[in-house]
Structure formats: C-alpha cells, structure tokens
C-alpha positions as CSV (number, residue, x, y, z in Angstrom):
1,X,74.5,104.4,75.7
2,X,71.0,106.0,75.3
3,X,68.3,103.7,73.7
4,X,67.4,104.8,70.0
5,X,63.4,104.7,70.7
6,X,60.8,105.1,67.8
7,X,58.0,107.4,69.6
8,X,54.4,108.0,68.0
9,X,54.4,111.9,68.6
10,X,56.6,114.9,69.4
11,X,54.8,114.8,72.8
12,X,55.7,111.4,73.5
13,X,59.5,112.4,72.9
14,X,59.5,115.2,75.0
15,X,58.1,113.1,77.6
16,X,60.9,110.5,77.4
17,X,63.2,113.2,77.4
18,X,61.5,114.6,80.8
19,X,61.7,111.2,82.2
20,X,65.5,110.7,81.5
21,X,66.2,114.2,83.0
22,X,64.0,113.5,86.1
23,X,65.3,109.9,86.7
24,X,69.3,111.2,86.2
25,X,68.3,113.7,88.8
26,X,66.1,112.1,91.3
27,X,66.4,108.3,90.9
28,X,69.8,107.3,90.2
29,X,71.4,109.2,92.9
30,X,69.2,107.7,95.7
31,X,68.8,104.1,94.4
32,X,71.4,102.2,96.0
33,X,71.5,103.9,99.3
34,X,67.8,103.5,99.9
35,X,68.0,99.6,98.5
36,X,70.6,99.3,101.1
37,X,68.5,100.7,103.9
38,X,65.3,98.7,102.9
39,X,63.7,102.5,102.7
40,X,60.4,103.1,101.2
41,X,61.0,105.9,98.7
42,X,57.4,107.7,99.2
43,X,58.6,111.0,98.3
44,X,60.1,109.8,95.1
45,X,56.6,108.8,94.4
46,X,55.0,112.1,95.3
47,X,57.7,113.9,93.1
48,X,56.8,111.6,89.9
49,X,53.2,112.3,90.7
50,X,53.7,116.0,90.5
51,X,55.3,115.5,87.1
52,X,52.4,113.6,85.8
53,X,54.2,110.0,85.4
54,X,51.9,108.0,87.5
55,X,48.7,108.4,85.4
56,X,50.1,108.3,81.8
57,X,47.9,105.5,80.5
58,X,44.7,107.1,82.1
59,X,42.5,109.5,80.2
60,X,42.8,113.1,80.4
61,X,39.0,113.3,81.4
62,X,39.9,111.7,84.8
63,X,43.2,113.5,85.3
64,X,45.6,111.1,83.4
65,X,48.1,111.7,81.0
66,X,46.0,110.2,77.9
67,X,49.2,108.3,76.7
68,X,49.3,105.0,74.8
69,X,50.5,102.1,76.6
70,X,53.5,102.0,73.9
71,X,54.6,105.0,75.3
72,X,53.9,104.7,78.9
73,X,56.0,101.3,79.0
74,X,58.8,103.2,77.5
75,X,58.5,106.0,80.5
76,X,58.5,102.8,82.9
77,X,61.3,101.4,81.2
78,X,63.7,104.5,81.5
79,X,62.7,104.5,85.1
80,X,63.5,101.2,85.9
81,X,67.1,101.6,84.3
82,X,67.8,103.9,87.2
83,X,65.8,102.3,89.8
84,X,63.7,99.2,89.5
85,X,61.7,99.2,92.6
86,X,60.5,102.9,91.6
87,X,59.5,101.5,88.2
88,X,57.7,98.4,89.5
89,X,55.7,100.9,92.1
90,X,54.6,102.9,89.3
91,X,53.5,99.5,87.3
92,X,51.7,98.3,90.3
93,X,49.8,101.7,91.1
94,X,48.9,101.5,87.1
95,X,47.4,98.2,88.0
96,X,45.7,99.1,91.2
97,X,43.9,102.1,88.9
98,X,42.6,99.7,86.3
99,X,39.6,98.2,87.9
100,X,37.6,101.4,88.6
101,X,38.9,102.8,85.4
102,X,37.5,100.0,83.4
103,X,34.7,98.9,85.6
104,X,33.8,101.4,88.1
105,X,30.6,103.0,88.2
106,X,29.8,106.7,86.8
107,X,30.1,108.0,90.6
108,X,33.4,106.1,91.2
109,X,34.9,107.2,87.9
110,X,33.9,110.9,88.8
111,X,34.6,110.9,92.5
112,X,37.4,108.4,93.1
113,X,39.5,107.8,90.0
114,X,41.0,111.4,89.6
115,X,42.5,111.0,93.0
116,X,43.9,107.8,92.1
117,X,45.5,108.6,88.9
118,X,46.6,112.1,89.6
119,X,49.4,110.9,91.4
120,X,49.5,112.1,94.8
121,X,47.8,108.4,96.1
122,X,49.8,105.4,95.7
123,X,47.8,102.3,94.8
124,X,48.4,98.5,95.7
125,X,46.9,95.4,94.3
126,X,45.5,92.5,96.8
127,X,45.0,89.3,94.5
128,X,47.5,86.7,96.0
129,X,47.2,84.7,99.0
130,X,49.9,82.5,100.8
131,X,48.4,79.1,100.1
132,X,46.9,80.1,96.2
133,X,49.9,81.5,94.6
134,X,49.3,81.3,90.8
135,X,46.0,80.0,91.5
136,X,43.7,83.2,92.1
137,X,40.5,81.5,91.9
138,X,41.6,79.4,95.1
139,X,41.6,82.4,97.5
140,X,39.9,82.1,100.8
141,X,39.8,85.7,102.1
142,X,35.9,86.7,101.8
143,X,33.5,89.3,102.2
144,X,30.1,88.6,103.1
145,X,27.0,91.1,102.9
146,X,26.2,93.1,105.9
147,X,23.8,95.7,107.1
148,X,25.1,98.7,105.1
149,X,27.5,97.0,102.7
150,X,30.2,94.0,103.5
151,X,32.3,92.9,106.2
152,X,35.7,91.2,105.1
153,X,37.9,88.9,106.8
154,X,41.2,86.7,105.9
155,X,44.7,87.7,104.6
156,X,46.1,88.9,101.2
157,X,49.9,88.0,100.7
158,X,52.9,89.5,98.8
159,X,51.2,93.1,98.5
160,X,53.6,95.7,96.8
161,X,53.4,98.7,98.9
162,X,51.3,96.7,101.7
163,X,51.2,99.3,104.6
164,X,52.4,102.1,102.6
165,X,49.7,102.3,99.9
166,X,46.7,104.8,99.8
167,X,44.3,102.5,98.3
168,X,44.1,98.7,97.5
169,X,42.4,97.2,94.8
170,X,41.3,94.0,96.8
171,X,39.7,90.8,95.4
172,X,37.6,88.8,97.9
173,X,35.3,85.5,97.6
174,X,31.8,86.6,97.8
175,X,28.5,84.6,97.8
176,X,27.7,83.1,94.7
177,X,24.1,83.0,94.2
178,X,24.8,81.2,90.8
179,X,24.3,83.8,88.3
180,X,27.8,84.7,87.9
181,X,28.9,81.4,86.6
182,X,29.9,79.1,89.4
183,X,32.5,78.9,92.0
184,X,35.2,80.0,90.2
185,X,33.4,83.4,89.5
186,X,32.2,83.9,93.4
187,X,34.9,86.6,93.4
188,X,34.4,90.4,93.8
189,X,36.5,93.4,93.5
190,X,36.6,96.4,96.3
191,X,38.4,99.3,96.8
192,X,39.7,99.5,100.1
193,X,41.6,102.3,102.1
194,X,43.7,102.2,105.2
195,X,41.6,104.0,107.3
196,X,38.9,100.9,107.6
197,X,38.9,99.3,110.8
198,X,40.1,95.9,110.7
199,X,42.5,96.8,107.9
200,X,46.2,96.5,108.5
201,X,49.4,95.4,107.3
202,X,51.8,92.6,108.5
203,X,55.3,93.0,109.1
204,X,57.3,93.5,105.6
205,X,58.9,90.4,104.0
206,X,62.9,90.3,104.2
207,X,63.7,90.0,100.2
208,X,66.2,89.0,98.3
209,X,66.4,92.0,96.4
210,X,63.8,95.1,95.5
211,X,64.5,96.2,98.9
212,X,63.2,99.6,98.6
213,X,59.9,98.3,97.5
214,X,58.0,97.2,100.6
215,X,56.0,93.9,100.4
216,X,53.5,92.9,103.3
217,X,50.3,91.0,104.0
218,X,47.5,92.9,104.2
219,X,45.1,91.5,107.1
220,X,41.2,91.6,107.1
221,X,39.8,91.4,110.5
222,X,36.2,92.0,110.2
223,X,36.6,94.9,108.1
224,X,33.4,96.7,107.3
225,X,33.3,97.8,103.4
226,X,30.5,100.6,102.3
227,X,28.2,99.5,99.9
228,X,29.8,102.1,97.1
229,X,33.1,100.1,97.3
230,X,32.6,97.3,95.2
231,X,34.1,97.6,92.0
232,X,32.2,96.2,89.1
233,X,29.6,93.8,89.4
234,X,29.6,91.1,92.4
235,X,30.8,87.6,91.5
236,X,33.0,89.3,88.2
237,X,36.0,90.0,90.1
238,X,38.2,87.4,88.8
239,X,37.8,88.6,85.2
240,X,38.2,92.0,86.3
241,X,41.7,90.6,88.2
242,X,42.9,88.6,85.3
243,X,42.1,91.5,82.4
244,X,44.2,93.9,84.5
245,X,46.9,91.4,85.0
246,X,47.4,91.5,81.1
247,X,48.5,94.9,81.2
248,X,50.4,94.5,84.5
249,X,52.6,92.0,83.0
250,X,53.5,94.3,80.2
251,X,54.8,96.6,83.0
252,X,56.6,94.1,84.6
253,X,58.3,93.5,80.9
254,X,59.2,97.3,80.8
255,X,60.8,97.0,84.1
256,X,62.8,93.9,83.3
257,X,64.0,95.4,80.2
258,X,65.1,98.5,81.8
259,X,66.9,96.8,84.5
260,X,68.5,94.6,81.8
261,X,69.6,97.7,79.8
262,X,71.2,99.2,83.1
263,X,73.1,96.0,83.7
264,X,74.3,95.8,80.0
265,X,75.5,99.6,80.1
266,X,77.4,98.8,83.3
267,X,79.1,95.9,81.7
268,X,79.8,97.6,78.6
269,X,81.3,100.5,80.3
270,X,83.5,98.3,83.0
271,X,84.7,96.2,79.9
272,X,85.8,99.7,78.3
273,X,87.8,100.6,81.0
274,X,89.4,97.2,82.5
275,X,92.8,96.2,80.9
276,X,93.9,92.7,81.1
277,X,96.6,91.6,78.8
278,X,97.6,94.9,77.5
279,X,94.1,95.8,76.0
280,X,90.5,96.7,77.1
281,X,88.6,93.5,77.9
282,X,86.2,94.2,75.5
283,X,88.4,93.8,72.8
284,X,88.9,90.2,73.8
285,X,86.5,88.1,71.5
286,X,85.0,86.0,74.2
287,X,83.8,88.9,76.0
288,X,82.6,90.7,73.1
289,X,80.5,87.7,72.1
290,X,78.8,87.7,75.8
291,X,78.1,91.3,75.5
292,X,76.5,90.9,71.9
293,X,74.4,88.1,73.4
294,X,73.5,90.5,76.1
295,X,72.5,93.7,73.6
296,X,70.6,91.0,71.4
297,X,68.5,89.8,74.2
298,X,67.6,93.4,75.6
299,X,66.5,94.6,72.1
300,X,64.6,91.5,71.8
301,X,62.6,91.7,74.9
302,X,62.2,95.6,74.3
303,X,60.5,94.7,70.6
304,X,58.4,92.0,72.4
305,X,56.7,94.4,74.7
306,X,56.3,96.9,72.4
307,X,54.4,94.3,69.8
308,X,51.9,93.5,72.5
309,X,51.4,97.4,73.7
310,X,50.9,98.2,70.1
311,X,48.4,95.5,70.1
312,X,46.6,96.7,73.0
313,X,46.7,100.3,72.0
314,X,45.0,99.0,68.8
315,X,42.1,97.4,70.6
316,X,43.3,93.8,69.6
317,X,43.4,91.0,71.9
318,X,46.9,91.0,73.7
319,X,46.7,88.3,76.4
320,X,48.9,85.8,74.8
321,X,51.5,88.5,73.6
322,X,51.5,89.8,77.1
323,X,52.5,86.6,78.5
324,X,55.1,86.1,75.8
325,X,56.5,89.3,76.7
326,X,56.5,88.9,80.4
327,X,58.2,85.5,79.6
328,X,60.8,86.7,77.5
329,X,61.9,90.0,79.2
330,X,62.1,88.5,82.4
331,X,64.3,85.6,81.4
332,X,66.3,87.9,79.6
333,X,66.8,90.3,82.4
334,X,67.9,87.2,84.5
335,X,70.3,86.1,82.0
336,X,71.7,89.8,81.5
337,X,72.2,90.7,84.8
338,X,73.7,87.2,85.5
339,X,76.2,87.8,82.7
340,X,76.7,91.3,84.0
341,X,78.2,89.9,87.2
342,X,80.5,87.5,85.2
343,X,81.8,90.5,82.9
344,X,82.7,92.2,86.0
345,X,84.4,89.0,87.6
346,X,85.4,89.5,91.3
347,X,84.1,93.1,91.1
348,X,81.0,92.2,90.2
349,X,80.3,89.9,93.5
350,X,80.7,93.1,95.7
351,X,78.6,95.8,96.5
352,X,81.3,98.5,95.1
353,X,79.0,97.8,91.7
354,X,75.3,97.5,91.4
355,X,75.6,94.5,89.1
356,X,74.8,92.3,92.2
357,X,72.0,94.4,92.9
358,X,70.6,94.0,89.5
359,X,71.1,90.3,89.6
360,X,69.1,89.9,92.9
361,X,66.2,92.4,91.4
362,X,66.0,90.5,88.5
363,X,65.0,86.8,90.0
364,X,61.8,87.8,91.4
365,X,60.5,89.4,88.0
366,X,60.6,85.7,86.6
367,X,58.1,84.9,89.7
368,X,55.4,87.7,90.4
369,X,52.6,88.7,87.9
370,X,52.4,85.0,87.1
371,X,55.8,82.8,87.2
372,X,57.0,82.2,83.9
373,X,56.0,78.6,84.1
374,X,52.3,79.8,84.4
375,X,53.2,82.2,81.3
376,X,54.2,78.9,79.3
377,X,50.6,77.5,80.3
378,X,48.9,80.6,79.3
379,X,50.9,80.7,75.8
380,X,50.3,76.8,75.1
381,X,46.3,77.3,75.7
382,X,46.1,80.1,73.7
383,X,47.9,78.1,70.8
384,X,45.6,75.1,71.7
385,X,42.8,76.9,71.5
386,X,43.6,78.7,68.2
387,X,43.9,75.2,66.9
388,X,40.9,74.0,67.6
389,X,38.8,77.1,65.9
390,X,40.8,76.9,62.9
391,X,41.2,73.1,62.2
392,X,43.2,71.8,59.3
C-alpha cells in the first residue's frame, strides 16, 4: 500500500524511490531481530550515511544533500515504516548537527560540519536532565571557565545514541555575566566528542520500546572542553536548543507517521486474509470503520507535518505548527498502533506479528522532544500571544 506522495522535484522522486528500495532490502529484514536482541544497528547508519541519507537537509557546500525539509521528512517517514529506531536515529543526528550548522563559527562550519553531515559520524543531543524533564532551563550540569577553555561536570539524561555516538551537541549551564539576559539564559552549547577525559556513558536504559536505539545518561566528570568547542555565543544555548527542537519535533512527527503507516498496512493485510463467519473480516462493517479511522488519522497527521515543513522551507515561523504536528502525529501513532493490535485480536498480542512492537514504540513518541502536554502549552501560549498582538 505505497503512499501517494506529492514531491517538489524529479530529484526528490528518485530519492524517495532509492529510500524505499534501501529500506526494504536493508532495514525491514533486520528490524524485528535487532529490536528483540536490543542490538544497536551501527552498520545500518553507516550504510545510510554512504547513501547520503544522514545529511539531507544540510547544504551541499558542507557535504549535505541540499534537500528541503519537506523531502527530508518524507525520507524519514519511509524509513520509519520499516524500522522506527533507525528513523528516529536520523532525526536525532539531524538535531545534533543543527547547532553548528546554524550557529557555528566559520572555522567550525568549514572544518567540523562536513564530517558531521557526511554520514560516517553519528550524533547525539544532550539537553535533558533527570530532574528537569521538559524544563531545560532548570538544568544543573555546568561548565566553568578554565585555563584553556572550559571544565564540565554533571550528568545529562535520556541521550539517544548515548555511548554509541561520535559527537554530542551538549547544553551546559555557564556563568552568566548579566549580558545574556538573566538566569534562564546562562546556558551554552558545546560540541563534545567521546575521547574527552571524564566524558562517559552510564548503563543503557531498559526500555519498553525502541530497544534497538540505545538510550543512556552521559556523565561529565571534570571534562576539559577546548575553547573552540563552544558553539554560538556563551549564554545563548537555550535559544539554540529550543530553536533546534522545533525542527526535531518535525522529525519525530515523521517517524510517528511512518510507524502508524506500517501499523495500518499490517492491519489491512491481516483483515484481508483473516476469514470469520464465512468472509474476510475486512468486509465486516465494524472493522471497516475502524480501519477507515486509522487511515484518516495517518493521512491527517502526514498533512500536518508537511504543512509545518513547507512553512519552514519558505522561511516562515513554524514553531506552533511544529508543536501541532508533533502532538497530532504522535497521538495518531498511539491510537493507530493500538487499533492495529485490536484488528489482529489475539495474534496482535503475540510477537508473531509486529503489531505489539509498533504499539510499544509509539508510546514514547508522546513523551520525547517535549511531552504532548508541553506541546499543548506551547500551542496555547502562541494563540494567546497572537490574540494580544491583534486585539479586537
């Protein structure tokens, strides 16, 4: 049941065809086993890097694919329909590259960025902390100025690719001299790499789903950070982080839609083959209506993330639209995967079919990149702000 896509260029059409071919050949056959074994697919990311799929939204001048977000996200969706952990990994890698792409010095963009977006290096994003959750301004992990740069201490939590990544975009509290705008802005962004002394990963989390994607806390025990690893101005890290998260929420939206699409296709296939009361169960009206609602949820969610992506590509504000897309797409994924288990009945509750895995994987998408309750706050504040600016 291939998705009928509207793509802006013939190049994009070819790119999506390549993605489907690669995903069917290299991702789909491995997903169930790797997830069952909780095995990190590092070689799959190298393969996707070689194919140019890890740097799609970045400029060709720094080794990227030069593709609009509208196209990049549809690539992510196609990959997610075969293996959500890998598609999520690409979204996180993109998120990790964004700070240097947007705020890096000319030297960082010239010397560091091409290696990041080229695909052979895999990135991680260190923003959250165990006590802070959805409030990054409450972070405690810090960096103090040293003789030759900075010295960092503390711990970052819930790091996708923690212990597996080749570089970490890391946000730390730094001394605020008052010029950056107060305590909420005393945060800076750093480019960290695993060989730095004192920088290490804790034991990976034991998760409900996405078990092929390693998640771990990252410890900073007096880590020396060279002066050229600061990204952007000191004290401006929170704005860098939150700006990147708007794009990251679109990545999660695309992953959620891909997962929901896979669940829908599984449910339709099973309902077509399973016979009850003398006919395929898809011919029973009660089940047909359930499948129709699932299809409507998937297509609505896809349209929502594409609207936000096109705004981003056009240079328009898209923060509210990104939150709406994340909210709609991940809630849809949870509902569609749950309904897929219901369509399969008892079979859906077993590991003979991937429906139960899809359902477990969907749950966390309502939580990371800002919980869906936080997305509602963001949307509501945006609406309130617009009402104040345009009274009457």
